[in-house]
ZADO-1210 file (C-alpha; in nm, 4 decimals, padded with zeros to 6 digits):
<atoms>
<atom x="-08.1804" y="07.6086" z="01.0974" code="UNK" pos="1"/>
<atom x="-08.0460" y="07.4566" z="01.4134" code="UNK" pos="2"/>
<atom x="-08.1856" y="07.1165" z="01.3235" code="UNK" pos="3"/>
<atom x="-08.0236" y="07.1334" z="00.9790" code="UNK" pos="4"/>
<atom x="-07.6848" y="07.2127" z="01.1381" code="UNK" pos="5"/>
<atom x="-07.7179" y="06.9222" z="01.3820" code="UNK" pos="6"/>
<atom x="-07.8110" y="06.6909" z="01.0959" code="UNK" pos="7"/>
<atom x="-07.5075" y="06.7948" z="00.8973" code="UNK" pos="8"/>
<atom x="-07.2827" y="06.7370" z="01.1979" code="UNK" pos="9"/>
<atom x="-07.4324" y="06.3936" z="01.2400" code="UNK" pos="10"/>
<atom x="-07.3724" y="06.3100" z="00.8753" code="UNK" pos="11"/>
<atom x="-07.0127" y="06.4294" z="00.8953" code="UNK" pos="12"/>
<atom x="-06.9434" y="06.2339" z="01.2132" code="UNK" pos="13"/>
<atom x="-07.0959" y="05.9238" z="01.0619" code="UNK" pos="14"/>
<atom x="-06.8824" y="05.9545" z="00.7501" code="UNK" pos="15"/>
<atom x="-06.5748" y="06.0253" z="00.9601" code="UNK" pos="16"/>
<atom x="-06.6456" y="05.7194" z="01.1742" code="UNK" pos="17"/>
<atom x="-06.6847" y="05.5044" z="00.8685" code="UNK" pos="18"/>
<atom x="-06.3579" y="05.6371" z="00.7287" code="UNK" pos="19"/>
<atom x="-06.1745" y="05.5732" z="01.0565" code="UNK" pos="20"/>
<atom x="-06.3194" y="05.2248" z="01.0779" code="UNK" pos="21"/>
<atom x="-06.2148" y="05.1480" z="00.7218" code="UNK" pos="22"/>
<atom x="-05.8667" y="05.2861" z="00.7843" code="UNK" pos="23"/>
<atom x="-05.8264" y="05.0745" z="01.0965" code="UNK" pos="24"/>
<atom x="-05.9387" y="04.7596" z="00.9186" code="UNK" pos="25"/>
<atom x="-05.7076" y="04.8332" z="00.6264" code="UNK" pos="26"/>
<atom x="-05.4095" y="04.8959" z="00.8579" code="UNK" pos="27"/>
<atom x="-05.4884" y="04.5828" z="01.0590" code="UNK" pos="28"/>
<atom x="-05.5090" y="04.3761" z="00.7422" code="UNK" pos="29"/>
<atom x="-05.1768" y="04.5111" z="00.6215" code="UNK" pos="30"/>
<atom x="-05.0177" y="04.4420" z="00.9612" code="UNK" pos="31"/>
<atom x="-05.1578" y="04.0884" z="00.9625" code="UNK" pos="32"/>
<atom x="-05.0281" y="04.0360" z="00.6109" code="UNK" pos="33"/>
<atom x="-04.6793" y="04.1658" z="00.6995" code="UNK" pos="34"/>
<atom x="-04.6708" y="03.9529" z="01.0138" code="UNK" pos="35"/>
<atom x="-04.7663" y="03.6476" z="00.8138" code="UNK" pos="36"/>
<atom x="-04.4980" y="03.7127" z="00.5532" code="UNK" pos="37"/>
<atom x="-04.2346" y="03.7653" z="00.8271" code="UNK" pos="38"/>
<atom x="-04.3415" y="03.4447" z="00.9990" code="UNK" pos="39"/>
<atom x="-04.3123" y="03.2531" z="00.6717" code="UNK" pos="40"/>
<atom x="-03.9655" y="03.4009" z="00.6106" code="UNK" pos="41"/>
<atom x="-03.8481" y="03.2978" z="00.9560" code="UNK" pos="42"/>
<atom x="-03.9766" y="02.9463" z="00.9007" code="UNK" pos="43"/>
<atom x="-03.7933" y="02.9280" z="00.5661" code="UNK" pos="44"/>
<atom x="-03.4707" y="03.0514" z="00.7301" code="UNK" pos="45"/>
<atom x="-03.5001" y="02.7914" z="01.0053" code="UNK" pos="46"/>
<atom x="-03.5619" y="02.5153" z="00.7530" code="UNK" pos="47"/>
<atom x="-03.2641" y="02.6303" z="00.5460" code="UNK" pos="48"/>
<atom x="-03.0407" y="02.6330" z="00.8543" code="UNK" pos="49"/>
<atom x="-03.1545" y="02.2837" z="00.9474" code="UNK" pos="50"/>
<atom x="-03.0721" y="02.1671" z="00.5944" code="UNK" pos="51"/>
<atom x="-02.7279" y="02.3333" z="00.6114" code="UNK" pos="52"/>
<atom x="-02.6557" y="02.1741" z="00.9512" code="UNK" pos="53"/>
<atom x="-02.7551" y="01.8328" z="00.8189" code="UNK" pos="54"/>
<atom x="-02.5314" y="01.8734" z="00.5118" code="UNK" pos="55"/>
<atom x="-02.2402" y="01.9886" z="00.7314" code="UNK" pos="56"/>
<atom x="-02.2809" y="01.6892" z="00.9619" code="UNK" pos="57"/>
<atom x="-02.2740" y="01.4562" z="00.6623" code="UNK" pos="58"/>
<atom x="-01.9603" y="01.6311" z="00.5307" code="UNK" pos="59"/>
<atom x="-01.7912" y="01.5991" z="00.8713" code="UNK" pos="60"/>
<atom x="-01.8812" y="01.2291" z="00.8777" code="UNK" pos="61"/>
<atom x="-01.7289" y="01.1838" z="00.5301" code="UNK" pos="62"/>
<atom x="-01.4072" y="01.3614" z="00.6351" code="UNK" pos="63"/>
<atom x="-01.3826" y="01.1452" z="00.9474" code="UNK" pos="64"/>
<atom x="-01.4154" y="00.8318" z="00.7369" code="UNK" pos="65"/>
<atom x="-01.1448" y="00.9579" z="00.5009" code="UNK" pos="66"/>
<atom x="-00.9134" y="01.0356" z="00.7936" code="UNK" pos="67"/>
<atom x="-00.9732" y="00.6875" z="00.9313" code="UNK" pos="68"/>
<atom x="-00.8867" y="00.5354" z="00.5933" code="UNK" pos="69"/>
<atom x="-00.5728" y="00.7504" z="00.5667" code="UNK" pos="70"/>
<atom x="-00.4689" y="00.6366" z="00.9153" code="UNK" pos="71"/>
<atom x="-00.5142" y="00.2717" z="00.8162" code="UNK" pos="72"/>
<atom x="-00.3056" y="00.3274" z="00.5020" code="UNK" pos="73"/>
<atom x="-00.0372" y="00.5059" z="00.7066" code="UNK" pos="74"/>
<atom x="-00.0245" y="00.2178" z="00.9542" code="UNK" pos="75"/>
<atom x="00.0097" y="-00.0285" z="00.6668" code="UNK" pos="76"/>
<atom x="00.2856" y="00.1826" z="00.5104" code="UNK" pos="77"/>
<atom x="00.4692" y="00.1903" z="00.8444" code="UNK" pos="78"/>
<atom x="00.4446" y="-00.1875" z="00.8643" code="UNK" pos="79"/>
<atom x="00.5701" y="-00.2186" z="00.5064" code="UNK" pos="80"/>
<atom x="00.8637" y="00.0119" z="00.5790" code="UNK" pos="81"/>
<atom x="00.9563" y="-00.1917" z="00.8872" code="UNK" pos="82"/>
<atom x="00.9411" y="-00.5109" z="00.6810" code="UNK" pos="83"/>
<atom x="01.1633" y="-00.3630" z="00.4081" code="UNK" pos="84"/>
<atom x="01.4164" y="-00.2374" z="00.6638" code="UNK" pos="85"/>
<atom x="01.4371" y="-00.5816" z="00.8248" code="UNK" pos="86"/>
<atom x="01.4612" y="-00.7447" z="00.4817" code="UNK" pos="87"/>
<atom x="01.7444" y="-00.5109" z="00.3812" code="UNK" pos="88"/>
<atom x="01.9275" y="-00.5887" z="00.7037" code="UNK" pos="89"/>
<atom x="01.8848" y="-00.9610" z="00.6379" code="UNK" pos="90"/>
<atom x="02.0134" y="-00.9289" z="00.2800" code="UNK" pos="91"/>
<atom x="02.3198" y="-00.7418" z="00.3998" code="UNK" pos="92"/>
<atom x="02.3820" y="-01.0180" z="00.6502" code="UNK" pos="93"/>
<atom x="02.3354" y="-01.2890" z="00.3874" code="UNK" pos="94"/>
<atom x="02.5825" y="-01.1133" z="00.1560" code="UNK" pos="95"/>
<atom x="02.8456" y="-01.1530" z="00.4298" code="UNK" pos="96"/>
<atom x="02.8068" y="-01.5302" z="00.4185" code="UNK" pos="97"/>
<atom x="03.0055" y="-01.5668" z="00.0975" code="UNK" pos="98"/>
<atom x="03.3740" y="-01.5036" z="00.0251" code="UNK" pos="99"/>
<atom x="03.4379" y="-01.2047" z="-00.1987" code="UNK" pos="100"/>
<atom x="03.7497" y="-01.1378" z="-00.4100" code="UNK" pos="101"/>
<atom x="03.8438" y="-00.8209" z="-00.5906" code="UNK" pos="102"/>
<atom x="04.0634" y="-00.5118" z="-00.5966" code="UNK" pos="103"/>
<atom x="04.1299" y="-00.3538" z="-00.2628" code="UNK" pos="104"/>
<atom x="04.3836" y="-00.2605" z="-00.0018" code="UNK" pos="105"/>
<atom x="04.5698" y="-00.4420" z="00.2769" code="UNK" pos="106"/>
<atom x="04.6886" y="-00.2548" z="00.5866" code="UNK" pos="107"/>
<atom x="04.9225" y="-00.4178" z="00.8374" code="UNK" pos="108"/>
<atom x="04.9618" y="-00.2643" z="01.1830" code="UNK" pos="109"/>
<atom x="05.1986" y="-00.3711" z="01.4567" code="UNK" pos="110"/>
<atom x="05.3022" y="-00.2593" z="01.8014" code="UNK" pos="111"/>
<atom x="05.5942" y="-00.0182" z="01.8244" code="UNK" pos="112"/>
<atom x="05.8309" y="-00.2741" z="01.9806" code="UNK" pos="113"/>
<atom x="06.1497" y="-00.0787" z="01.9079" code="UNK" pos="114"/>
<atom x="06.0056" y="00.2395" z="02.0507" code="UNK" pos="115"/>
<atom x="05.8963" y="00.0564" z="02.3648" code="UNK" pos="116"/>
<atom x="06.2440" y="-00.0966" z="02.4059" code="UNK" pos="117"/>
<atom x="06.4097" y="00.2422" z="02.3829" code="UNK" pos="118"/>
<atom x="06.1640" y="00.4103" z="02.6176" code="UNK" pos="119"/>
<atom x="06.1726" y="00.1327" z="02.8762" code="UNK" pos="120"/>
<atom x="06.5125" y="00.2473" z="02.9972" code="UNK" pos="121"/>
<atom x="06.3442" y="00.5450" z="03.1602" code="UNK" pos="122"/>
<atom x="06.1261" y="00.3733" z="03.4204" code="UNK" pos="123"/>
<atom x="05.9823" y="00.7014" z="03.5513" code="UNK" pos="124"/>
<atom x="05.8191" y="00.8081" z="03.2220" code="UNK" pos="125"/>
<atom x="05.7755" y="00.4750" z="03.0459" code="UNK" pos="126"/>
<atom x="05.4147" y="00.3946" z="02.9546" code="UNK" pos="127"/>
<atom x="05.3840" y="00.0574" z="02.7754" code="UNK" pos="128"/>
<atom x="05.0312" y="00.1352" z="02.6552" code="UNK" pos="129"/>
<atom x="05.1706" y="00.4153" z="02.4408" code="UNK" pos="130"/>
<atom x="05.3488" y="00.1633" z="02.2202" code="UNK" pos="131"/>
<atom x="05.0736" y="-00.0888" z="02.1438" code="UNK" pos="132"/>
<atom x="04.7841" y="-00.0903" z="01.8972" code="UNK" pos="133"/>
<atom x="04.4563" y="-00.0332" z="02.0804" code="UNK" pos="134"/>
<atom x="04.1047" y="-00.1391" z="01.9864" code="UNK" pos="135"/>
<atom x="04.0036" y="00.2222" z="01.9297" code="UNK" pos="136"/>
<atom x="04.2806" y="00.2628" z="01.6742" code="UNK" pos="137"/>
<atom x="04.1505" y="-00.0371" z="01.4804" code="UNK" pos="138"/>
<atom x="03.7908" y="00.0772" z="01.5162" code="UNK" pos="139"/>
<atom x="03.8656" y="00.4314" z="01.3956" code="UNK" pos="140"/>
<atom x="04.0622" y="00.2920" z="01.1015" code="UNK" pos="141"/>
<atom x="03.7706" y="00.0655" z="01.0065" code="UNK" pos="142"/>
<atom x="03.5377" y="00.3653" z="01.0173" code="UNK" pos="143"/>
<atom x="03.7741" y="00.5538" z="00.7840" code="UNK" pos="144"/>
<atom x="03.7737" y="00.2564" z="00.5469" code="UNK" pos="145"/>
<atom x="03.3947" y="00.2536" z="00.5387" code="UNK" pos="146"/>
<atom x="03.3872" y="00.6269" z="00.4767" code="UNK" pos="147"/>
<atom x="03.6374" y="00.5772" z="00.1926" code="UNK" pos="148"/>
<atom x="03.3975" y="00.3374" z="00.0200" code="UNK" pos="149"/>
<atom x="03.5148" y="-00.0058" z="00.1314" code="UNK" pos="150"/>
<atom x="03.2505" y="-00.2651" z="00.0415" code="UNK" pos="151"/>
<atom x="03.3807" y="-00.5453" z="00.2661" code="UNK" pos="152"/>
<atom x="03.6353" y="-00.5512" z="00.5490" code="UNK" pos="153"/>
<atom x="03.8163" y="-00.8243" z="00.7392" code="UNK" pos="154"/>
<atom x="04.0618" y="-00.8105" z="01.0302" code="UNK" pos="155"/>
<atom x="04.2950" y="-01.1068" z="01.0530" code="UNK" pos="156"/>
<atom x="04.0460" y="-01.2975" z="00.8348" code="UNK" pos="157"/>
<atom x="03.7518" y="-01.2064" z="01.0588" code="UNK" pos="158"/>
<atom x="03.4791" y="-01.0646" z="00.8330" code="UNK" pos="159"/>
<atom x="03.3102" y="-00.7543" z="00.9712" code="UNK" pos="160"/>
<atom x="02.9326" y="-00.7241" z="00.9598" code="UNK" pos="161"/>
<atom x="02.6919" y="-00.4619" z="01.0967" code="UNK" pos="162"/>
<atom x="02.6798" y="-00.6349" z="01.4354" code="UNK" pos="163"/>
<atom x="03.0561" y="-00.6877" z="01.4701" code="UNK" pos="164"/>
<atom x="03.2321" y="-00.5730" z="01.7872" code="UNK" pos="165"/>
<atom x="03.5858" y="-00.4417" z="01.8085" code="UNK" pos="166"/>
<atom x="03.6807" y="-00.4087" z="02.1736" code="UNK" pos="167"/>
<atom x="03.9633" y="-00.4577" z="02.4142" code="UNK" pos="168"/>
<atom x="03.9823" y="-00.7061" z="02.7021" code="UNK" pos="169"/>
<atom x="04.3005" y="-00.6365" z="02.8904" code="UNK" pos="170"/>
<atom x="04.5729" y="-00.6213" z="02.6283" code="UNK" pos="171"/>
<atom x="04.3830" y="-00.8403" z="02.3827" code="UNK" pos="172"/>
<atom x="04.1644" y="-00.7043" z="02.1008" code="UNK" pos="173"/>
<atom x="03.8452" y="-00.8987" z="02.0305" code="UNK" pos="174"/>
<atom x="03.6875" y="-00.8945" z="01.6843" code="UNK" pos="175"/>
<atom x="03.3589" y="-01.0845" z="01.6581" code="UNK" pos="176"/>
<atom x="03.4489" y="-01.2278" z="02.0037" code="UNK" pos="177"/>
<atom x="03.7699" y="-01.3730" z="01.8536" code="UNK" pos="178"/>
<atom x="04.0882" y="-01.2724" z="02.0405" code="UNK" pos="179"/>
<atom x="04.3629" y="-01.1285" z="01.8235" code="UNK" pos="180"/>
<atom x="04.7280" y="-01.0395" z="01.8622" code="UNK" pos="181"/>
<atom x="04.9506" y="-00.8149" z="01.6506" code="UNK" pos="182"/>
<atom x="05.0292" y="-00.7767" z="01.3736" code="UNK" pos="183"/>
<atom x="04.6775" y="-00.6799" z="01.2624" code="UNK" pos="184"/>
<atom x="04.6104" y="-00.7310" z="00.8928" code="UNK" pos="185"/>
<atom x="04.3110" y="-00.5301" z="00.7742" code="UNK" pos="186"/>
<atom x="04.1788" y="-00.6032" z="00.4258" code="UNK" pos="187"/>
<atom x="03.9237" y="-00.3822" z="00.2508" code="UNK" pos="188"/>
<atom x="03.7494" y="-00.4462" z="-00.0823" code="UNK" pos="189"/>
<atom x="03.7002" y="-00.1414" z="-00.3024" code="UNK" pos="190"/>
<atom x="03.8791" y="00.1149" z="-00.5170" code="UNK" pos="191"/>
<atom x="04.2362" y="00.0748" z="-00.3835" code="UNK" pos="192"/>
<atom x="04.3747" y="00.4100" z="-00.4949" code="UNK" pos="193"/>
<atom x="04.0798" y="00.6071" z="-00.3641" code="UNK" pos="194"/>
<atom x="04.0822" y="00.4231" z="-00.0310" code="UNK" pos="195"/>
<atom x="04.4587" y="00.4657" z="00.0082" code="UNK" pos="196"/>
<atom x="04.4417" y="00.8364" z="-00.0711" code="UNK" pos="197"/>
<atom x="04.1681" y="00.8972" z="00.1845" code="UNK" pos="198"/>
<atom x="04.3484" y="00.6952" z="00.4508" code="UNK" pos="199"/>
<atom x="04.6690" y="00.8952" z="00.4041" code="UNK" pos="200"/>
<atom x="04.4645" y="01.2134" z="00.4433" code="UNK" pos="201"/>
<atom x="04.2785" y="01.0773" z="00.7438" code="UNK" pos="202"/>
<atom x="04.3679" y="01.0741" z="01.1127" code="UNK" pos="203"/>
<atom x="04.4841" y="00.7252" z="01.2060" code="UNK" pos="204"/>
<atom x="04.7550" y="00.6404" z="00.9518" code="UNK" pos="205"/>
<atom x="04.9359" y="00.9763" z="00.9850" code="UNK" pos="206"/>
<atom x="04.9122" y="00.9510" z="01.3647" code="UNK" pos="207"/>
<atom x="05.0578" y="00.5994" z="01.3746" code="UNK" pos="208"/>
<atom x="05.3397" y="00.6920" z="01.1397" code="UNK" pos="209"/>
<atom x="05.4189" y="01.0009" z="01.3448" code="UNK" pos="210"/>
<atom x="05.4494" y="00.7759" z="01.6523" code="UNK" pos="211"/>
<atom x="05.6789" y="00.5355" z="01.4624" code="UNK" pos="212"/>
<atom x="05.4336" y="00.2449" z="01.4589" code="UNK" pos="213"/>
<atom x="05.5051" y="-00.0075" z="01.1816" code="UNK" pos="214"/>
<atom x="05.2403" y="00.0600" z="00.9152" code="UNK" pos="215"/>
<atom x="05.2352" y="-00.1166" z="00.5788" code="UNK" pos="216"/>
<atom x="04.9850" y="-00.0394" z="00.3009" code="UNK" pos="217"/>
<atom x="04.9507" y="-00.2614" z="-00.0079" code="UNK" pos="218"/>
<atom x="04.7117" y="-00.2300" z="-00.2997" code="UNK" pos="219"/>
<atom x="04.6020" y="-00.5202" z="-00.5168" code="UNK" pos="220"/>
<atom x="04.3592" y="-00.8108" z="-00.5161" code="UNK" pos="221"/>
<atom x="04.2190" y="-00.9028" z="-00.1764" code="UNK" pos="222"/>
<atom x="04.0084" y="-01.1918" z="-00.0545" code="UNK" pos="223"/>
<atom x="03.7526" y="-01.1252" z="00.2180" code="UNK" pos="224"/>
<atom x="03.6340" y="-01.4522" z="00.3781" code="UNK" pos="225"/>
<atom x="03.2746" y="-01.5229" z="00.4675" code="UNK" pos="226"/>
<atom x="03.1380" y="-01.4282" z="00.8071" code="UNK" pos="227"/>
<atom x="03.1332" y="-01.7346" z="01.0337" code="UNK" pos="228"/>
<atom x="02.9723" y="-01.5914" z="01.3455" code="UNK" pos="229"/>
<atom x="02.6129" y="-01.5605" z="01.4560" code="UNK" pos="230"/>
<atom x="02.3852" y="-01.2708" z="01.3655" code="UNK" pos="231"/>
<atom x="02.2261" y="-01.0939" z="01.6583" code="UNK" pos="232"/>
<atom x="01.8518" y="-01.0645" z="01.5996" code="UNK" pos="233"/>
<atom x="01.7403" y="-00.9259" z="01.9335" code="UNK" pos="234"/>
<atom x="01.6625" y="-00.5931" z="01.7684" code="UNK" pos="235"/>
<atom x="01.4303" y="-00.7533" z="01.5120" code="UNK" pos="236"/>
<atom x="01.0575" y="-00.7841" z="01.5711" code="UNK" pos="237"/>
<atom x="00.8004" y="-00.9814" z="01.3812" code="UNK" pos="238"/>
<atom x="00.6142" y="-00.7365" z="01.1582" code="UNK" pos="239"/>
<atom x="00.2359" y="-00.7370" z="01.1376" code="UNK" pos="240"/>
<atom x="00.1066" y="-00.9211" z="00.8328" code="UNK" pos="241"/>
<atom x="-00.0550" y="-00.6899" z="00.5819" code="UNK" pos="242"/>
<atom x="-00.3681" y="-00.8028" z="00.3975" code="UNK" pos="243"/>
<atom x="-00.4551" y="-00.6247" z="00.0752" code="UNK" pos="244"/>
</atoms>
């Protein structure tokens, strides 16, 4: 009886050992299989990331090339704009080289000689400069003419261009480096009625009249002579040649 019981225990232990061994091998196989699958997934992820990085680098390179091309086009456009600006300036200068005739307005200004004679009796308060036409008065009036739409202007037959100077040296007004003395005859080509209306509503004409300066305004056909001076080109630079 005792031997039978020992035999049964042995059989049970053997079976249990076999079961445990089989379970261990099965679990180990499953673990190895899972580890292999995880390893393969990690490799695939790494390969995908490498592919994405490569594609991104190529895209960045393409964008850089496009930016470089845009910069080249922008530089060319800047050069073209500079060329057109210089060309426009030259055309405006060339247009001043011919005499123009048409409807316009003529303004004649003179010093207030009578006012100066009356005021000169009071030596204490007499200021001769208050009774003469100054360069600023002429300059401001020219600016008002331009704002009123004058297409061409001349002062005592001196044609004004973009580089013209109107300045005072002592008691003499220089226009295009030409000394002038009163009376000052200013001619402007353009719509005479519109120009006259804007001048009368401006600052200079009303101020001169209020100070009793002789001011005469005439509308009709005017002749603006050609510009005979030199054009200053110090501000012009040779533009870079553009190859298409």
